[in-house]
C-alpha positions in Angstrom: 141.7 110.4 -43.9 142.4 113.9 -44.9 142.3 116.7 -42.4 139.1 118.7 -42.4 140.0 122.4 -42.8 136.4 123.7 -42.5 136.9 124.7 -38.9 139.7 127.1 -39.9 137.5 128.7 -42.5 134.7 128.9 -39.8 137.1 130.8 -37.6 138.1 133.1 -40.4 134.5 133.9 -41.3 133.5 134.7 -37.7 132.0 138.1 -36.9 134.8 140.3 -35.4 132.9 143.6 -35.0 129.6 144.8 -33.7 128.6 146.6 -36.8 128.7 143.5 -39.0 127.2 141.2 -36.4 124.2 143.5 -35.5 123.6 144.1 -39.2 123.2 140.4 -39.7 121.0 140.1 -36.6 118.9 143.1 -37.7 119.1 144.6 -34.3 120.3 148.0 -33.0 123.8 147.6 -31.5 123.7 147.4 -27.7 127.1 149.0 -27.5 129.9 150.0 -29.8 132.2 151.3 -27.0 132.6 147.8 -25.4 134.6 146.3 -28.2 137.3 149.0 -27.9 138.1 147.4 -24.6 136.8 143.8 -25.0 137.0 142.4 -28.6 134.0 140.6 -30.2 134.3 137.2 -31.8 131.2 135.2 -32.8 131.2 132.4 -35.4 128.5 132.5 -38.0 126.7 129.4 -36.9 126.5 130.8 -33.4 125.2 134.1 -34.7 122.4 132.2 -36.5 121.4 130.6 -33.2 121.5 133.9 -31.4 119.2 135.5 -34.1 116.8 132.6 -33.9 116.5 132.8 -30.1 116.1 136.6 -30.1 117.7 139.6 -28.4 116.4 138.6 -24.9 117.7 135.0 -25.2 120.5 133.5 -23.0 122.8 133.2 -26.0 122.6 137.0 -26.6 123.4 137.6 -23.0 126.4 135.2 -23.0 128.0 136.4 -26.3 126.9 139.9 -27.3 128.7 143.0 -26.0 126.9 144.8 -23.2 127.5 148.3 -21.6 127.7 146.6 -18.2 131.2 145.4 -19.3 132.5 149.0 -19.0 131.8 149.0 -15.3 135.1 149.2 -13.3 134.0 146.8 -10.6 135.8 143.5 -10.2 139.4 142.3 -10.7 141.7 142.1 -13.7 143.0 138.7 -12.6 140.4 137.3 -10.3 141.9 133.8 -9.8 145.5 134.9 -9.4 147.1 133.5 -12.6 150.1 135.8 -12.1 150.7 134.6 -8.6 151.4 131.1 -9.8 153.0 131.7 -13.2 156.1 129.6 -12.8 157.5 128.9 -16.4 156.6 129.9 -19.9 152.9 129.2 -20.5 152.8 127.3 -17.2 150.7 128.1 -14.1 151.5 125.8 -11.1 148.8 126.4 -8.5 148.1 122.9 -7.3 150.7 120.4 -6.1 150.1 117.7 -8.7 148.6 119.7 -11.6 149.8 122.5 -13.9 147.9 124.7 -16.3 149.4 125.0 -19.8 148.4 128.0 -21.8 149.6 127.5 -25.4 147.2 129.9 -27.0 145.1 133.0 -26.2 142.7 132.4 -29.1 139.1 131.1 -28.5 136.3 130.1 -30.9 134.1 132.7 -29.2 134.6 135.6 -26.8 132.4 134.8 -23.8 131.4 138.1 -22.2 131.9 136.7 -18.6 135.3 135.2 -19.2 137.6 135.2 -16.1 140.6 135.9 -18.4 139.0 138.6 -20.5 141.5 141.2 -19.2 144.4 138.9 -19.9 143.3 137.7 -23.3 142.8 141.4 -24.4 146.5 142.1 -23.9 149.7 140.3 -25.0 149.9 138.8 -21.5 153.1 137.1 -20.2 151.2 133.9 -19.4 150.9 133.2 -23.1 154.6 133.9 -24.0 156.2 130.7 -25.3 159.6 129.1 -24.5 158.8 125.4 -24.6 162.2 124.1 -23.6 162.0 126.1 -20.3 158.5 124.7 -19.8 159.7 121.2 -20.2 162.7 121.9 -17.9 160.4 123.1 -15.2 158.2 119.9 -15.5 161.3 117.7 -15.3 162.5 119.2 -12.1 158.9 119.1 -10.6 158.0 115.4 -10.8 155.1 116.0 -8.4 153.2 117.3 -11.4 151.3 114.3 -12.8 148.6 116.2 -14.8 148.9 118.8 -17.6 145.7 120.8 -18.1 145.6 122.5 -21.5 143.8 125.8 -21.2 144.0 129.3 -22.7 142.3 130.7 -24.8 141.1 127.4 -26.1 143.7 124.7 -26.6 141.8 123.1 -29.5 142.6 126.3 -31.5 146.0 124.7 -32.0 146.5 122.6 -35.1 146.5 118.8 -34.8 150.2 118.9 -35.6 150.9 121.3 -32.8 148.8 119.3 -30.3 150.7 116.2 -31.4 154.0 117.9 -30.8 153.1 118.9 -27.3 151.6 115.5 -26.4 154.7 113.8 -27.7 156.9 116.0 -25.6 154.8 115.5 -22.4 154.8 111.8 -23.0 158.6 111.7 -22.6 158.3 112.9 -19.0 157.5 109.9 -16.9 155.9 111.8 -14.1 153.2 113.1 -16.4 150.4 110.6 -16.4 147.3 112.5 -17.2 146.3 115.1 -19.9 143.2 117.3 -19.7 141.8 119.8 -22.3 139.3 122.5 -21.3 137.5 123.5 -24.5 134.4 125.2 -25.9 134.9 123.9 -29.4 132.6 120.8 -29.2 129.6 123.1 -28.6 130.6 126.4 -30.3 132.5 125.1 -33.4 132.0 121.3 -33.6 133.7 121.2 -37.0 137.0 121.4 -35.1 136.5 117.8 -33.9 137.7 116.4 -37.2 138.9 112.9 -37.9 142.5 113.9 -37.5 142.0 115.2 -34.0 139.9 112.2 -33.0 142.6 109.8 -34.2 145.2 111.9 -32.4 143.3 111.7 -29.1 142.7 108.0 -29.5 146.4 107.3 -30.3 147.7 109.2 -27.3 145.1 107.6 -24.9 147.5 104.7 -25.0 150.5 106.8 -23.9 148.9 108.4 -20.8 146.9 107.0 -18.0 143.9 109.3 -18.9 143.1 111.9 -21.5 140.2 114.1 -20.6 138.2 116.6 -22.5 136.3 119.0 -20.3 133.5 120.5 -22.5 132.4 124.0 -21.5 128.7 124.8 -21.9 126.4 126.8 -19.7 123.0 126.2 -21.2 121.2 123.6 -23.3 120.4 126.2 -25.9 124.1 126.3 -26.9 123.8 122.8 -28.4 122.5 121.8 -31.8 122.4 118.5 -33.8 126.0 118.9 -35.1 127.5 119.5 -31.7 125.6 116.6 -30.1 126.7 114.4 -33.0 130.3 115.3 -32.5 130.2 114.7 -28.8 128.7 111.3 -29.4 131.6 110.5 -31.7 134.0 111.6 -29.0 132.3 109.4 -26.4 133.3 106.3 -28.5 137.0 107.1 -28.0 139.2 105.9 -25.1 139.1 109.3 -23.5 137.1 110.8 -20.5 134.5 113.4 -21.3 133.8 115.9 -18.5 131.4 118.9 -18.2 132.3 122.4 -17.2 129.7 125.1 -16.5 129.8 128.6 -15.0 126.8 129.7 -12.9 125.7 133.0 -14.5 123.1 135.5 -13.4 120.2 135.7 -15.9 121.6 132.8 -18.0 121.4 129.6 -16.0 120.8 130.6 -12.4 117.6 128.6 -12.1 116.9 124.9 -11.3 115.2 124.1 -14.6 118.1 125.4 -16.8 120.7 123.6 -14.9 118.8 120.3 -14.7 118.2 120.4 -18.4 121.8 121.0 -19.1 123.1 118.3 -16.8 120.7 115.8 -18.1 121.8 116.6 -21.7 125.4 116.1 -20.7 124.6 112.7 -19.2 122.6 111.7 -22.3 125.8 112.5 -24.4 128.0 110.3 -22.1 129.6 113.4 -20.6 130.3 113.2 -16.8 129.1 116.3 -14.9 132.3 117.6 -13.4 132.4 121.4 -12.5 129.8 124.0 -11.7 131.8 127.1 -11.2 130.7 130.0 -9.1 131.3 133.1 -11.3 134.6 134.9 -10.8 134.7 138.5 -9.8 136.2 139.6 -13.1 136.3 143.2 -14.2 133.9 143.6 -17.1 131.8 140.6 -16.1 130.3 141.5 -12.7 126.8 141.8 -14.2 126.9 137.9 -14.4 127.8 137.6 -10.7 125.5 136.3 -8.0 126.1 135.8 -4.3 127.5 132.6 -2.9 124.3 132.2 -0.8 122.2 132.3 -4.0 124.4 129.7 -5.6 124.3 127.4 -2.6 120.5 127.6 -2.5 120.3 126.6 -6.1 122.9 123.8 -5.7 120.9 122.4 -2.8 117.9 122.1 -5.1 120.1 120.2 -7.6 121.2 117.8 -4.9 117.6 116.9 -4.2 116.9 116.2 -7.9 120.0 114.4 -9.0 121.9 111.2 -7.9 125.3 111.8 -6.5 127.1 110.5 -9.6 125.2 113.1 -11.7 126.1 116.1 -9.5 128.9 118.4 -10.7 131.2 119.7 -8.1 130.2 123.2 -7.1 133.4 125.2 -6.8 134.7 128.7 -6.3 138.1 130.1 -7.1 139.3 132.1 -4.0 140.3 135.6 -5.2 144.1 136.1 -5.1 145.2 132.7 -6.3 144.8 130.0 -3.6 142.7 128.0 -6.1 139.4 126.2 -6.1 137.5 125.0 -3.0 134.2 123.4 -2.6 131.4 126.0 -2.4 128.9 123.8 -0.7 130.8 122.2 2.2 132.7 123.2 5.4 135.8 124.1 3.3 134.2 127.5 2.7 132.3 129.4 5.3 130.9 132.9 4.9 130.8 135.3 7.8 130.9 139.1 8.0 131.5 139.4 4.3 134.6 137.2 4.4 135.4 133.8 2.9 137.5 131.3 4.8 139.8 129.2 2.6 141.5 125.9 3.2 144.4 127.4 5.1 142.2 129.5 7.3 143.2 132.7 5.7 140.3 135.2 5.4 139.8 136.5 1.9 137.4 139.4 1.1 134.4 138.6 -1.1 132.6 141.5 -2.6 128.9 140.7 -3.1 127.0 142.1 -6.0 124.9 144.6 -3.9 128.1 146.6 -3.6 128.0 147.4 -7.3 125.5 149.6 -9.2 125.4 147.7 -12.4 
C-alpha cells in the first residue's frame, strides 16, 4: 500500500495566524498580541469544528488564543524537564523510563500546554545527537521503556519512526515503547496504512507498544477520528487515554464521564487524568487540587476500578508524577508533600488575578 500523504498537506494548510483563522470563523479576534509570544496552529478540520460549536464552546477555549495567556503567573518549565535532561532529546526522570523528544512540532497548539514556553523557543531538549542518545541508553540498562513525546512524535515520518524503533530494538534492555500523541483525534489522517503496518511490525520486536491518545473532551472527536482509533484497536498494540483536567473545559462530572465512556467504547484503556500544570501562559486553565479531588471522588462512585484513569499531578520542580488522590500527596498550609517527604510549594489559583 502506498503512503497516504494527505496528513502532510493537512499540516501545511493549517491556520497559522489569528487574522486568517478568525476571518474563517467570522468572529472578532480575541487577541492578536498573544501569538507574538505563543504561536497559533489549528488544522482546518478542527477550525470547522470550532466554528460549528461556537465561540463559547470548549474547543474555542482549548485552541484559540486568549489574553489570559499574557499573564505572567506560573512557571516556564513547570515539571522540571531541564532538571532531568541527561542526553540529547532524552529526559530521564524515572528509574526505568525515559522521555524521548525527537520533535517540537504538534498538529495543534493547545493553549494550556505544559511545554508552551519550551516549544516556543529552540530549546535544548529538542537538539539531536542520536548516537549520544543511544550511548546513554546502553550504559543505563535500568531504562526499559522509551516514551516518545515532544511536540508530537507522530509528526515524524514513518521512515524516521522506523529508524528510531529499529535502533531502540537493538538495545536489549529496552522492552517497551510508548507514544503520547494528539494525532488520532486532531488529525486522524496521520494514522495511515504505512504507520499502522509499522506499529504492527514492531509490536513483535518489543514487549509492548503503547499509544497514549490525548483528548480532553468528547467534542474533540468526529466520525473520522473514531474510525481511525477503531482501526488502531485491531493492531497488537495497547491504546491508552491521556486527559488534562482543565477549568471551564472538562472540570465537571458529566464531561469527564462522557469522555471516559467514549474511550472505553473505542477500546482505549483510561490511563491518565492529569491535574493541570502551573505553566506560564496557561494559569487560566488551573484549578485547585481540592477541586480536582472532589471531582475525581465523583468519578470513583460512577465507574468501576478498571475504567478509572489514574489521577496524577506533576510535582513542580521535576520530582515527577504522584497520585493526586491518595496518601502519596497531602496538602497542608499551602504545601504539597512528595514521595520523598520534601515540601514543594503549590500556588493555588486565588493567588492570581486572571
